Backbone bond lengths (Angstrom), bond angles and torsions (degrees), N, CA, C in turn:
res aa  C-N    CA-C-N  psi(-1)  N-CA   C-N-CA  omega(-1)  CA-C   N-CA-C  phi
1 M - - - 1.457 - - 1.494 108.79 -
2 L 1.344 117.09 135.79 1.455 120.42 -179.81 1.533 111.04 -78.24
3 L 1.319 116.26 142.72 1.448 120.62 178.04 1.501 109.71 -90.94
4 N 1.336 117.88 133.28 1.435 119.28 173.77 1.518 109.20 -86.68
5 Y 1.308 116.24 172.41 1.462 120.77 -172.75 1.516 110.86 -60.99
6 G 1.353 116.40 -40.29 1.455 120.48 -174.78 1.507 112.90 -68.34
7 S 1.319 120.01 -22.61 1.471 122.87 -177.25 1.479 113.36 -90.45
8 R 1.343 117.27 -2.53 1.453 120.95 -179.10 1.538 112.30 -85.50
9 R 1.299 115.23 153.29 1.460 119.39 173.68 1.517 109.74 -75.21
10 R 1.294 116.77 148.50 1.450 120.85 172.99 1.507 108.94 -87.34
11 F 1.323 114.78 144.46 1.459 118.63 -175.63 1.536 112.18 -60.25
12 R 1.326 115.62 -38.92 1.462 118.44 -177.19 1.547 112.25 -69.54
13 D 1.356 117.01 -13.48 1.456 120.29 178.91 1.532 112.22 -91.24
14 L 1.328 118.46 -4.03 1.433 120.67 -177.82 1.513 112.30 -77.13
15 S 1.320 116.71 143.72 1.430 120.60 174.10 1.538 110.06 -78.22
16 E 1.328 117.09 168.79 1.429 119.53 179.34 1.533 111.69 -62.58
17 Q 1.337 117.63 -34.86 1.432 121.39 177.55 1.534 110.16 -64.89
18 E 1.344 115.53 -41.45 1.469 119.29 -178.89 1.541 109.52 -70.06
19 I 1.303 118.32 -35.02 1.456 119.51 176.87 1.534 110.13 -63.96
20 L 1.305 115.68 -41.11 1.468 120.27 178.10 1.536 111.10 -64.43
21 A 1.355 116.37 -41.52 1.447 121.99 178.03 1.540 110.56 -63.19
22 L 1.312 116.10 -40.17 1.477 120.60 178.65 1.525 110.24 -64.41
23 A 1.364 115.92 -41.68 1.460 119.24 177.19 1.511 111.01 -61.28
24 I 1.289 117.69 -42.28 1.496 121.55 -179.52 1.510 111.26 -61.59
25 S 1.350 115.82 -47.69 1.485 118.31 -178.75 1.551 109.87 -66.89
26 S 1.310 117.78 -34.06 1.458 120.11 177.51 1.479 112.47 -65.12
27 E 1.335 115.88 -40.87 1.488 120.10 177.53 1.512 110.41 -63.95
28 E 1.325 116.43 -38.57 1.487 120.27 178.55 1.528 109.87 -63.73
29 D 1.322 117.45 -44.63 1.462 121.36 -178.18 1.512 110.34 -64.11
30 D 1.348 117.05 -44.09 1.462 120.05 -177.02 1.526 110.74 -65.90
31 A 1.336 116.32 -36.59 1.473 119.35 177.56 1.541 109.99 -63.01
32 R 1.319 117.19 -40.43 1.475 120.39 178.96 1.546 109.69 -65.91
33 I 1.313 117.02 -40.42 1.447 120.34 179.09 1.518 111.21 -61.93
34 Y 1.328 117.28 -45.42 1.492 120.86 179.29 1.527 109.35 -63.15
35 R 1.309 118.70 -40.58 1.468 119.92 179.77 1.532 110.13 -66.28
36 T 1.339 116.71 -35.46 1.448 118.66 177.43 1.536 110.83 -67.60
37 Y 1.325 115.51 -39.28 1.478 118.84 173.85 1.529 110.01 -57.56
38 A 1.343 115.84 -46.66 1.459 119.67 -177.54 1.537 112.18 -59.02
39 E 1.351 114.78 -44.31 1.466 117.05 179.04 1.532 112.65 -64.90
40 R 1.332 114.94 -36.99 1.468 119.91 -179.93 1.515 110.95 -64.40
41 L 1.366 117.61 -33.38 1.451 121.24 -173.92 1.537 114.68 -99.59
42 R 1.353 115.96 -7.28 1.475 119.24 -166.28 1.556 112.49 -60.52
43 T 1.306 117.91 -38.98 1.479 120.06 -175.37 1.523 111.82 -71.21
44 E 1.321 117.38 -48.04 1.467 120.55 -174.26 1.507 112.24 -91.36
45 Y 1.342 117.97 -31.45 1.454 120.28 -176.02 1.528 110.36 -130.44
46 P 1.300 117.21 71.44 1.473 119.65 -174.00 1.528 114.26 -62.71
47 A 1.312 118.46 -33.16 1.478 120.93 179.97 1.524 109.63 -66.51
48 S 1.356 117.73 -44.62 1.456 121.18 178.49 1.545 109.73 -65.65
49 A 1.330 115.67 -37.43 1.503 117.38 176.41 1.495 111.82 -60.90
50 A 1.341 117.70 -37.99 1.469 121.15 178.78 1.539 110.83 -65.34
51 V 1.332 116.77 -34.33 1.452 120.74 176.61 1.503 110.73 -62.48
52 F 1.337 116.66 -45.23 1.455 120.01 -179.49 1.529 112.43 -70.79
53 D 1.328 116.73 -32.62 1.442 118.08 172.00 1.539 111.69 -59.39
54 G 1.334 115.15 -42.42 1.466 119.98 178.66 1.515 112.88 -65.73
55 M 1.348 115.34 -38.00 1.463 119.08 177.37 1.518 111.50 -66.41
56 A 1.328 117.73 -37.27 1.463 121.29 177.50 1.532 109.77 -65.15
57 E 1.296 118.01 -40.68 1.479 121.36 177.35 1.525 110.20 -63.67
58 E 1.330 117.32 -38.57 1.452 121.05 177.01 1.524 111.78 -62.37
59 E 1.344 116.29 -42.14 1.460 120.60 177.27 1.520 109.66 -63.36
60 D 1.343 118.97 -38.82 1.444 122.87 178.20 1.532 111.20 -60.40
61 R 1.330 115.43 -42.36 1.476 119.57 -178.45 1.515 110.67 -65.53
62 H 1.345 117.41 -41.32 1.443 119.58 176.22 1.516 113.56 -66.12
63 R 1.334 113.61 -36.78 1.481 116.61 176.52 1.519 110.79 -63.52
64 Q 1.332 116.86 -40.96 1.464 118.51 -179.86 1.542 110.94 -65.26
65 R 1.338 117.56 -36.07 1.461 120.60 175.75 1.523 110.55 -63.14
66 L 1.318 114.94 -42.84 1.478 119.23 -178.95 1.542 110.72 -65.05
67 I 1.328 115.07 -41.13 1.487 119.04 177.92 1.509 110.62 -63.05
68 A 1.323 116.59 -41.44 1.477 119.95 178.09 1.529 110.93 -61.79
69 L 1.334 116.74 -41.44 1.447 121.38 177.53 1.516 111.08 -63.40
70 H 1.352 115.90 -43.46 1.477 119.17 178.16 1.510 110.67 -62.37
71 R 1.312 118.48 -39.60 1.475 121.50 -178.18 1.513 108.82 -64.00
72 I 1.325 118.90 -39.91 1.468 122.00 179.16 1.517 111.87 -66.50
73 R 1.335 115.83 -43.06 1.482 118.20 -172.42 1.521 112.96 -88.89
74 F 1.329 117.62 -36.32 1.463 119.74 -170.09 1.531 114.52 -127.14
75 G 1.303 119.47 -6.08 1.428 121.33 -179.64 1.526 113.14 101.58
76 D 1.332 114.63 -170.93 1.459 120.13 -171.67 1.525 114.25 -85.55
77 V 1.322 118.87 -19.52 1.440 122.29 -175.75 1.537 110.03 -88.92
78 I 1.358 114.62 112.15 1.455 120.70 -178.50 1.508 110.01 -96.17
79 P 1.325 119.32 124.93 1.466 120.85 179.41 1.543 110.89 -59.87
80 L 1.336 115.91 146.63 1.443 120.72 176.86 1.515 109.16 -82.26
81 L 1.283 116.56 104.59 1.486 121.51 -178.92 1.519 108.13 -143.63
82 R 1.339 114.55 123.87 1.471 120.69 -176.69 1.518 109.08 -125.04
83 R 1.337 114.37 172.61 1.484 121.11 -176.68 1.538 109.85 -54.69
84 E 1.325 116.05 -45.54 1.467 118.29 -173.85 1.509 113.88 -68.74
85 H 1.361 117.51 -8.18 1.453 121.09 179.22 1.536 111.89 -88.00
86 V 1.363 117.74 -8.86 1.449 122.33 -171.27 1.516 110.52 -116.97
87 A 1.339 118.21 122.51 1.465 120.43 -179.87 1.524 110.79 -69.25
88 G 1.341 115.10 133.94 1.461 119.31 178.38 1.535 115.82 81.54
89 Y 1.312 116.40 -3.05 1.456 118.69 -179.08 1.525 108.67 -74.10
90 Y 1.335 118.18 146.58 1.451 120.66 -177.65 1.518 109.94 -64.58
91 A 1.339 114.83 144.21 1.467 121.48 -178.32 1.524 109.73 -109.38
92 R 1.313 115.81 159.54 1.443 121.97 172.80 1.532 110.01 -107.68
93 K 1.327 115.84 148.00 1.447 120.65 177.15 1.524 109.63 -68.07
94 P 1.348 119.28 143.67 1.446 120.47 175.06 1.532 111.12 -57.52
95 V 1.321 115.77 139.40 1.469 119.29 -174.37 1.508 111.15 -67.33
96 W 1.349 118.94 -23.75 1.465 118.72 -179.25 1.522 112.94 -68.45
97 L 1.340 118.04 -14.57 1.426 120.86 176.74 1.507 112.02 -70.26
98 M 1.320 117.73 -16.15 1.483 120.84 -177.74 1.512 110.64 -67.50
99 D 1.326 119.10 -17.11 1.429 119.39 177.37 1.536 112.69 -63.35
100 T 1.321 115.81 -23.23 1.461 120.06 178.32 1.531 111.82 -103.37
101 M 1.290 118.56 3.35 1.472 123.07 -177.99 1.503 112.75 -92.70
102 S 1.336 116.50 137.96 1.459 121.03 175.42 1.516 108.97 -80.41
103 L 1.332 115.66 170.57 1.439 120.65 178.06 1.520 111.60 -58.41
104 D 1.313 118.23 -44.69 1.453 121.30 -179.97 1.542 110.47 -63.97
105 Q 1.327 116.86 -36.03 1.467 120.55 -179.46 1.514 109.36 -68.07
106 I 1.335 118.91 -39.80 1.455 121.87 177.85 1.517 110.24 -64.58
107 R 1.351 117.00 -43.63 1.454 119.62 177.46 1.527 110.87 -59.82
108 A 1.339 116.21 -45.44 1.453 119.54 -179.22 1.517 113.11 -64.93
109 E 1.350 115.29 -36.73 1.459 119.94 178.67 1.518 109.98 -64.78
110 A 1.303 118.24 -40.17 1.487 121.65 179.09 1.520 110.34 -62.46
111 E 1.345 115.34 -44.22 1.480 118.65 178.30 1.521 110.58 -63.88
112 A 1.305 116.63 -39.89 1.464 119.83 179.26 1.515 112.45 -65.30
113 M 1.359 115.83 -35.68 1.459 118.67 178.24 1.517 112.02 -59.10
114 E 1.321 116.85 -44.31 1.466 120.40 179.70 1.524 111.68 -67.82
115 R 1.310 116.67 -45.21 1.459 119.37 179.75 1.509 111.80 -63.69
116 Q 1.321 117.31 -39.93 1.447 121.85 -177.95 1.553 110.44 -64.22
117 A 1.321 115.80 -44.71 1.468 119.67 178.02 1.514 111.19 -64.02
118 Q 1.315 115.92 -42.40 1.454 119.70 179.38 1.523 112.71 -61.83
119 R 1.345 116.97 -46.39 1.458 120.54 -179.64 1.526 111.77 -64.59
120 F 1.334 115.87 -37.99 1.462 119.88 178.88 1.512 110.99 -61.52
121 Y 1.317 116.80 -47.99 1.470 120.61 -177.31 1.558 108.78 -66.09
122 E 1.319 117.46 -38.16 1.455 119.23 179.99 1.524 111.12 -65.16
123 A 1.373 115.67 -44.35 1.458 119.36 179.67 1.530 111.01 -65.12
124 A 1.335 116.57 -39.21 1.442 120.76 179.26 1.530 111.55 -64.91
125 A 1.320 116.77 -38.06 1.466 121.38 176.85 1.507 112.36 -60.82
126 Q 1.340 116.43 -36.77 1.444 121.33 -178.94 1.507 112.98 -70.84
127 R 1.358 116.82 -23.77 1.453 120.60 -176.33 1.515 113.65 -89.45
128 T 1.302 118.89 -9.96 1.459 121.22 -177.13 1.525 110.55 -100.52
129 S 1.355 115.19 144.38 1.483 120.17 178.85 1.518 110.61 -100.61
130 D 1.328 117.18 -8.68 1.462 119.61 -179.38 1.524 109.33 -80.42
131 A 1.333 116.02 124.62 1.455 120.70 -175.97 1.503 113.23 -60.08
132 A 1.369 116.82 -44.50 1.468 119.68 -179.01 1.507 111.30 -65.95
133 T 1.316 117.18 -40.46 1.462 119.13 178.78 1.503 110.94 -66.46
134 R 1.353 116.99 -41.24 1.442 120.63 177.75 1.513 111.44 -59.03
135 K 1.341 116.60 -43.06 1.450 120.76 179.67 1.524 110.75 -63.39
136 L 1.343 114.40 -43.43 1.484 118.89 179.59 1.504 111.61 -60.04
137 L 1.328 116.52 -46.83 1.470 120.68 -179.74 1.516 111.24 -65.42
138 G 1.330 116.31 -38.63 1.482 120.73 177.42 1.516 109.68 -62.66
139 D 1.335 117.13 -41.39 1.484 120.08 178.93 1.518 111.03 -63.16
140 L 1.349 116.19 -39.17 1.452 118.54 179.30 1.507 110.85 -67.44
141 A 1.357 117.89 -38.70 1.470 119.86 178.05 1.536 109.28 -63.06
142 A 1.325 116.65 -41.92 1.456 119.99 178.93 1.537 111.15 -63.03
143 A 1.350 116.10 -36.85 1.456 120.19 178.19 1.510 109.80 -63.54
144 E 1.336 118.05 -43.98 1.463 120.24 -179.78 1.535 109.87 -63.28
145 A 1.366 117.50 -41.24 1.458 119.88 178.16 1.528 109.51 -61.24
146 A 1.334 116.10 -38.08 1.460 120.50 179.37 1.528 110.87 -66.07
147 H 1.334 115.78 -33.12 1.463 119.63 177.74 1.516 110.28 -61.91
148 E 1.337 116.70 -44.98 1.459 120.61 -178.59 1.507 111.24 -64.85
149 E 1.379 115.50 -41.24 1.458 118.98 178.31 1.542 110.39 -65.32
150 A 1.349 116.87 -36.92 1.449 119.70 177.50 1.506 111.57 -65.30
151 A 1.312 115.91 -39.26 1.472 119.98 177.89 1.520 111.06 -61.66
152 Q 1.353 116.25 -40.36 1.451 119.53 179.68 1.528 111.87 -67.33
153 V 1.363 115.71 -35.98 1.471 119.61 175.95 1.518 110.58 -64.82
154 L 1.339 115.30 -45.00 1.474 119.76 177.72 1.510 111.57 -58.73
155 E 1.343 117.11 -45.60 1.433 120.08 179.09 1.524 111.62 -60.35
156 G 1.322 115.39 -39.83 1.472 119.83 177.67 1.531 111.21 -63.16
157 Q 1.336 117.77 -35.81 1.457 120.92 -177.25 1.522 110.50 -78.51
158 L 1.314 117.04 -40.35 1.482 121.11 -170.35 1.509 114.50 -100.61
159 L 1.347 115.74 -23.72 1.468 119.21 -175.76 1.535 108.57 -118.36
160 D 1.341 117.08 80.25 1.459 118.02 174.25 1.543 109.81 -71.94
161 G 1.292 117.73 174.68 1.451 121.38 -173.26 1.514 111.91 -58.81
162 E 1.337 116.47 -42.05 1.480 120.18 -177.70 1.515 111.35 -68.10
163 T 1.378 116.92 -42.09 1.460 119.93 179.79 1.503 111.48 -65.37
164 R 1.352 116.24 -43.89 1.454 119.07 -178.57 1.528 110.39 -65.89
165 S 1.320 115.46 -40.13 1.477 119.17 178.43 1.536 110.55 -62.31
166 G 1.332 115.45 -39.85 1.466 118.70 178.57 1.526 111.89 -63.95
167 E 1.347 116.40 -41.84 1.464 118.47 177.78 1.499 112.51 -68.75
168 D 1.310 117.89 -36.12 1.462 120.75 177.12 1.541 108.85 -65.10
169 D 1.324 119.11 -38.90 1.468 121.30 179.40 1.530 109.17 -65.59
170 T 1.334 116.30 -39.87 1.487 119.40 177.69 1.513 110.80 -62.56
171 A 1.355 116.63 -44.35 1.428 121.22 178.52 1.531 112.38 -61.78
172 H 1.340 115.40 -40.33 1.467 119.57 177.90 1.533 112.26 -64.85
173 R 1.328 115.58 -42.29 1.473 119.17 177.85 1.543 110.64 -63.36
174 Q 1.344 115.94 -39.89 1.459 118.29 178.42 1.526 111.48 -63.08
175 F 1.336 116.74 -40.23 1.461 121.88 176.73 1.505 111.43 -60.12
176 I 1.347 115.15 -42.15 1.479 119.34 179.27 1.539 110.62 -63.65
177 L 1.349 115.50 -45.20 1.487 119.19 -175.63 1.478 112.24 -70.34
178 T 1.357 117.53 -35.79 1.467 120.65 -173.09 1.525 112.74 -86.74
179 W 1.336 116.49 -37.11 1.503 118.65 -173.11 1.522 111.39 -115.20
180 V 1.318 118.94 -50.14 1.460 118.99 -170.19 1.507 113.12 -72.38
181 Q 1.329 116.19 -45.73 1.471 119.44 -177.55 1.550 112.12 -61.65
182 P 1.327 119.15 -53.79 1.463 117.49 178.21 1.538 113.36 -67.13
183 G 1.345 116.26 -32.41 1.477 118.85 176.98 1.501 111.63 -66.13
184 L 1.326 116.26 -41.18 1.476 120.15 177.91 1.523 110.79 -65.29
185 A 1.320 116.43 -42.74 1.483 118.33 177.16 1.505 111.98 -60.69
186 G 1.357 115.49 -38.68 1.459 119.41 178.03 1.522 111.93 -67.13
187 L 1.344 117.13 -42.17 1.440 120.71 -178.59 1.542 110.37 -64.66
188 M 1.330 116.53 -40.58 1.447 120.00 176.10 1.491 112.59 -63.21
189 D 1.322 116.49 -45.44 1.450 121.39 -179.61 1.525 110.48 -63.74
190 G 1.339 117.06 -46.64 1.421 119.41 -178.44 1.507 113.96 -67.40
191 S 1.350 116.62 -39.86 1.459 120.04 -179.01 1.507 112.25 -71.19
192 V 1.324 116.96 -41.38 1.498 119.75 -173.39 1.503 111.95 -88.46
193 S 1.326 117.86 -46.16 1.474 119.21 -172.01 1.519 112.50 -68.41
194 T 1.340 118.13 -25.44 1.451 120.19 179.97 1.542 114.24 -86.36
195 L 1.342 115.05 -9.54 1.467 119.05 -179.44 1.526 112.09 -56.83
196 A 1.349 115.88 -50.04 1.465 121.10 -175.36 1.526 112.51 -61.44
197 P 1.356 119.24 -53.01 1.474 116.00 -179.16 1.516 114.14 -67.03
198 I 1.331 118.66 -33.34 1.469 120.21 -179.77 1.499 111.28 -67.82
199 F 1.338 117.57 -51.09 1.445 120.11 -176.43 1.547 112.84 -76.33
200 A 1.343 116.04 -27.21 1.472 117.92 172.28 1.504 110.71 -63.53
201 T 1.334 115.54 -44.49 1.469 120.22 177.39 1.538 110.47 -62.93
202 A 1.331 115.73 -42.33 1.464 121.78 -176.61 1.551 109.61 -60.67
203 F 1.311 117.77 -51.17 1.461 120.85 -175.93 1.542 111.86 -76.70
204 A 1.319 118.01 -23.97 1.457 120.63 179.72 1.515 111.40 -77.83
205 T 1.340 115.95 -39.12 1.500 120.19 -174.05 1.521 111.10 -103.65
206 Q 1.344 117.14 -31.37 1.461 122.22 -170.57 1.539 111.59 52.04
207 N 1.321 113.84 33.59 1.452 122.83 178.96 1.539 108.42 -116.84
208 T 1.312 117.47 111.08 1.460 120.72 -173.89 1.519 112.48 -65.86
209 H 1.340 116.88 -36.50 1.488 117.95 -179.52 1.537 111.20 -66.76
210 T 1.321 116.28 -44.08 1.462 118.82 177.10 1.512 112.38 -62.04
211 T 1.336 114.91 -42.15 1.474 118.83 178.91 1.507 112.24 -62.61
212 F 1.325 115.50 -38.89 1.468 118.19 -179.37 1.540 110.05 -66.95
213 L 1.343 117.53 -41.32 1.475 119.11 179.21 1.529 111.42 -63.98
214 V 1.318 117.07 -40.78 1.437 119.15 176.88 1.544 111.76 -63.86
215 G 1.334 115.69 -42.17 1.462 119.87 178.56 1.504 111.34 -64.89
216 L 1.321 117.33 -40.93 1.468 120.84 179.53 1.534 110.63 -63.54
217 A 1.336 115.79 -45.40 1.468 119.50 -178.76 1.518 109.76 -66.07
218 A 1.327 117.95 -41.93 1.489 121.26 -178.57 1.521 108.69 -65.66
219 S 1.295 119.65 -40.94 1.465 121.76 -176.70 1.537 111.93 -68.35
220 I 1.326 115.67 -48.04 1.480 119.94 179.07 1.507 111.16 -64.55
221 G 1.337 115.08 -44.89 1.471 117.70 178.69 1.509 113.37 -61.90
222 A 1.311 116.10 -41.61 1.473 120.33 179.15 1.533 109.72 -66.19
223 G 1.341 116.93 -38.90 1.441 121.31 179.20 1.539 111.92 -62.62
224 I 1.295 116.70 -46.61 1.471 121.43 179.32 1.529 109.10 -62.89
225 S 1.319 117.45 -46.93 1.460 121.00 -179.23 1.524 111.59 -62.38
226 M 1.329 116.71 -46.62 1.452 121.48 -179.59 1.526 111.74 -62.67
227 G 1.345 116.12 -42.60 1.449 120.06 -179.85 1.509 113.00 -62.51
228 F 1.325 116.28 -46.28 1.467 119.14 178.95 1.504 112.18 -66.61
229 T 1.341 116.35 -38.23 1.448 120.48 -179.99 1.533 111.14 -62.54
230 E 1.320 115.79 -45.84 1.487 120.78 -178.57 1.524 109.47 -65.36
231 A 1.329 118.22 -42.80 1.455 120.32 -177.04 1.518 111.40 -68.49
232 A 1.353 116.35 -35.96 1.470 119.41 -176.29 1.499 113.26 -84.42
233 S 1.340 117.77 -16.48 1.476 119.58 -173.98 1.541 113.76 -74.91
234 D 1.332 116.29 -25.78 1.472 118.24 -172.13 1.521 107.86 -158.80
235 D 1.348 116.87 122.91 1.477 120.32 179.72 1.541 112.22 -80.07
236 G 1.292 116.50 -6.61 1.480 122.19 176.29 1.489 115.31 81.15
237 Q 1.337 117.69 -2.34 1.482 118.95 -175.97 1.526 111.38 -71.66
238 L 1.323 117.45 -44.03 1.448 120.37 -179.55 1.522 113.60 -89.21
239 S 1.311 115.86 -37.45 1.470 120.20 -177.94 1.502 113.70 -76.33
240 G 1.349 116.52 -23.75 1.459 120.87 -176.03 1.505 113.92 73.82
241 R 1.319 118.62 19.11 1.461 121.86 -176.24 1.506 111.73 -83.08
242 G 1.284 119.52 -0.20 1.444 121.46 176.46 1.512 113.94 93.12
243 S 1.311 116.67 -174.33 1.467 123.59 -174.23 1.533 110.30 -59.47
244 P 1.339 117.39 131.10 1.467 119.84 177.00 1.500 111.97 -65.11
245 Y 1.345 117.95 -27.72 1.458 122.34 -179.42 1.529 110.01 -68.75
246 K 1.336 116.19 -43.42 1.460 119.68 176.91 1.522 111.76 -64.57
247 R 1.334 116.11 -43.51 1.461 118.71 178.94 1.512 111.79 -64.57
248 G 1.340 116.03 -41.96 1.438 120.40 178.61 1.528 111.49 -62.42
249 L 1.316 114.18 -41.66 1.498 117.90 178.76 1.507 110.20 -63.67
250 A 1.338 118.38 -45.06 1.466 121.08 -179.61 1.533 110.92 -61.06
251 A 1.330 115.53 -46.98 1.459 118.71 -178.11 1.527 111.05 -65.97
252 G 1.321 117.93 -43.44 1.469 121.04 -176.14 1.522 111.19 -66.50
253 V 1.324 117.19 -46.36 1.452 119.54 -177.71 1.501 111.90 -66.06
254 M 1.369 118.68 -43.78 1.451 121.32 -178.62 1.516 111.38 -69.94
255 T 1.328 118.43 -32.58 1.477 119.03 174.84 1.502 111.02 -63.98
256 T 1.313 117.47 -44.21 1.462 121.69 178.34 1.509 111.44 -60.48
257 L 1.333 115.58 -47.47 1.468 120.37 -178.90 1.554 111.75 -64.55
258 G 1.333 115.03 -34.56 1.449 118.82 179.19 1.516 111.77 -64.57
259 G 1.310 117.90 -37.92 1.464 120.76 176.58 1.497 114.24 -78.19
260 L 1.322 116.61 -36.79 1.463 118.87 -179.36 1.537 113.11 -67.57
261 G 1.333 115.59 -25.93 1.446 119.07 -178.45 1.514 113.51 -53.21
262 H 1.340 117.43 -43.43 1.460 119.40 -178.81 1.524 112.33 -103.49
263 A 1.359 116.60 4.32 1.460 119.75 171.92 1.512 111.64 -90.93
264 L 1.347 117.50 -34.77 1.472 121.58 -176.65 1.532 113.78 -60.66
265 P 1.366 118.74 -36.59 1.486 116.22 178.24 1.524 114.07 -56.78
266 Y 1.323 117.52 -20.70 1.450 118.65 -179.38 1.538 113.28 -79.15
267 L 1.334 116.51 6.08 1.431 119.40 166.61 1.546 110.58 -74.14
268 I 1.341 116.26 -16.82 1.460 121.73 174.02 1.532 108.12 -75.13
269 P 1.305 117.60 126.40 1.469 120.12 -174.38 1.534 115.00 -68.55
270 H 1.334 119.63 -24.73 1.485 121.36 -179.42 1.525 108.20 -80.80
271 F 1.323 115.92 121.45 1.468 121.42 -171.74 1.514 112.51 -60.23
272 W 1.343 118.67 -53.70 1.438 119.57 -172.77 1.535 112.03 -70.89
273 T 1.318 117.18 -32.15 1.466 120.40 175.28 1.524 109.39 -62.86
274 A 1.340 115.49 -46.47 1.463 119.79 -179.05 1.538 110.94 -64.49
275 T 1.339 116.24 -39.94 1.462 121.15 -178.50 1.518 112.15 -65.72
276 V 1.324 116.38 -44.18 1.463 120.07 179.15 1.507 109.65 -63.26
277 I 1.314 118.60 -44.79 1.448 121.40 179.01 1.516 111.09 -61.53
278 A 1.351 116.18 -42.73 1.458 120.85 177.76 1.525 111.98 -59.47
279 M 1.337 115.37 -40.13 1.468 118.65 177.12 1.517 112.93 -64.51
280 V 1.305 115.78 -38.70 1.472 120.21 176.45 1.531 110.81 -63.60
281 V 1.321 115.18 -42.63 1.485 119.97 177.66 1.513 110.91 -62.05
282 V 1.317 117.78 -40.58 1.461 120.67 179.10 1.532 109.55 -63.18
283 F 1.291 117.73 -42.22 1.453 122.11 177.20 1.511 111.70 -58.14
284 V 1.344 116.32 -46.33 1.451 121.66 178.37 1.539 110.46 -63.70
285 E 1.310 117.17 -44.33 1.478 120.68 179.03 1.537 111.70 -56.20
286 L 1.327 114.84 -48.13 1.439 117.88 -176.97 1.534 112.92 -64.00
287 W 1.334 116.29 -36.93 1.444 118.71 178.10 1.552 111.52 -71.91
288 V 1.317 117.02 -32.50 1.473 120.10 173.99 1.513 110.85 -62.33
289 I 1.334 115.08 -43.58 1.474 119.48 178.57 1.530 109.85 -61.62
290 A 1.298 118.29 -41.92 1.458 121.64 -179.95 1.537 110.01 -65.15
291 W 1.355 116.50 -37.23 1.461 120.14 179.50 1.552 110.90 -66.48
292 I 1.346 115.09 -43.27 1.463 118.94 179.01 1.518 111.56 -62.27
293 Q 1.358 115.92 -41.33 1.445 119.32 178.59 1.538 109.88 -61.70
294 N 1.292 116.95 -41.38 1.463 121.26 179.72 1.513 112.75 -68.95
295 R 1.368 115.48 -40.36 1.439 120.67 -172.96 1.545 112.24 -77.00
296 Y 1.325 117.28 -42.78 1.454 119.95 -174.54 1.526 113.66 -107.39
297 M 1.307 119.52 -28.91 1.445 122.07 -177.26 1.512 113.36 -99.45
298 E 1.365 115.64 -2.71 1.455 123.07 177.12 1.528 112.57 60.87
299 T 1.340 115.39 31.16 1.453 120.42 175.28 1.541 107.52 -84.42
300 P 1.331 118.97 131.47 1.491 118.26 175.68 1.496 111.86 -52.08
301 F 1.350 116.71 135.40 1.440 120.45 -170.66 1.516 112.47 -61.69
302 V 1.348 116.47 -41.42 1.478 119.26 -178.31 1.531 110.23 -62.69
303 R 1.343 114.71 -43.35 1.488 118.28 -179.59 1.548 109.93 -64.65
304 A 1.323 116.12 -45.14 1.463 119.68 -179.03 1.518 110.74 -62.47
305 A 1.346 116.78 -42.23 1.462 119.58 179.05 1.530 111.74 -64.07
306 L 1.331 117.25 -43.54 1.468 118.87 -179.69 1.544 110.72 -63.23
307 Q 1.351 115.09 -42.94 1.472 116.72 -178.14 1.532 111.00 -64.24
308 V 1.320 116.49 -47.26 1.470 120.99 -174.99 1.522 111.52 -71.15
309 V 1.320 116.56 -45.91 1.472 119.88 -177.24 1.515 109.96 -67.80
310 L 1.350 117.83 -41.67 1.439 121.36 178.92 1.514 111.17 -62.86
311 G 1.320 116.36 -48.47 1.469 120.09 178.07 1.511 112.04 -60.48
312 G 1.325 116.08 -44.66 1.487 118.67 179.90 1.501 111.45 -64.80
313 A 1.360 117.58 -37.71 1.450 120.54 -179.53 1.521 111.09 -65.65
314 L 1.332 116.79 -39.15 1.453 119.85 179.92 1.522 111.78 -67.12
315 V 1.372 117.15 -40.76 1.447 118.61 178.59 1.513 111.01 -68.06
316 F 1.356 115.14 -39.91 1.479 117.97 178.13 1.530 110.36 -62.66
317 A 1.300 116.42 -43.51 1.485 118.53 -179.48 1.525 110.82 -62.97
318 A 1.346 116.48 -37.70 1.478 118.72 178.60 1.506 110.81 -62.13
319 G 1.348 116.28 -44.06 1.443 119.48 179.98 1.503 112.23 -64.66
320 A 1.347 115.82 -43.16 1.469 119.50 -178.71 1.503 112.12 -65.16
321 I 1.363 116.10 -40.49 1.476 119.42 -177.89 1.544 109.68 -69.05
322 I 1.348 115.50 -42.57 1.449 117.76 -179.45 1.526 111.78 -66.16
323 G 1.337 115.18 -41.88 1.431 118.38 178.60 1.518 113.51 -69.46
324 G 1.324 117.09 -36.25 1.421 120.47 -179.83 1.525 113.43 -74.48
325 G 1.325 115.09 -22.55 1.469 118.77 -179.63 1.508 112.54 -78.44
């Protein structure tokens, strides 16, 4: 059963034994999170995985020291007290969210974990008037600061400049394969393939409402089709292109946006105003595609611009001629 805010204990109401128990359970949880990070990264980023293994071992050592202190002061029975039992206590993100986190995001999250715990203990120490409790909280803050220093030492030992650069390059390539490549394909498909039906409808009917409905239907339909095609074409296991769901989402969303860009101007009731704005949007879309190709796919900008603009111009002309005829 989930605890609501009102049913939780307040931190200032905890006894010193309960504070120590909370610290022990927090150290256990953080060690598990670091080990989960290590397993998530072990195949592609073994050096970073080794850093998180070391951080988990460091958390274990501090937990053992806390347990030894509890045994001396309060005995062997440690009260069951966890983060979710205390109102206002810092929370950790669910570990399943790491499936969507990049390597840099995982590194940043680990650093934030240590800083967050340290700040919490320091602030808690300032709010208590009991000398023993203040000392205990101060010791815990120092321990968290030592964790971050230990992590930096481990990174220095295991992640030299060349190794880290190699892992960063791998992460960048994975980002390109999983998000940029299918997203770019979707944007190109949505921007270019919907030009003909939208502008053919526009010039054939000169009715902005009808043109908008056709553009909306073409964009959404193309997005759904592109998303399912990308997701079903490759499960990513052998190609290393990443999750098919992520790729399908990127392709589907960008396809839809590519078509909607020049369909939305037809919400304007004046036909020529809407058409001129739609043409400007098309021009911007095509240059954005060329920029993405140059920025992420390392395609020379002039070549990318010629390919995209020429292709878009031909499709636009086909739609205008068919609609005008």
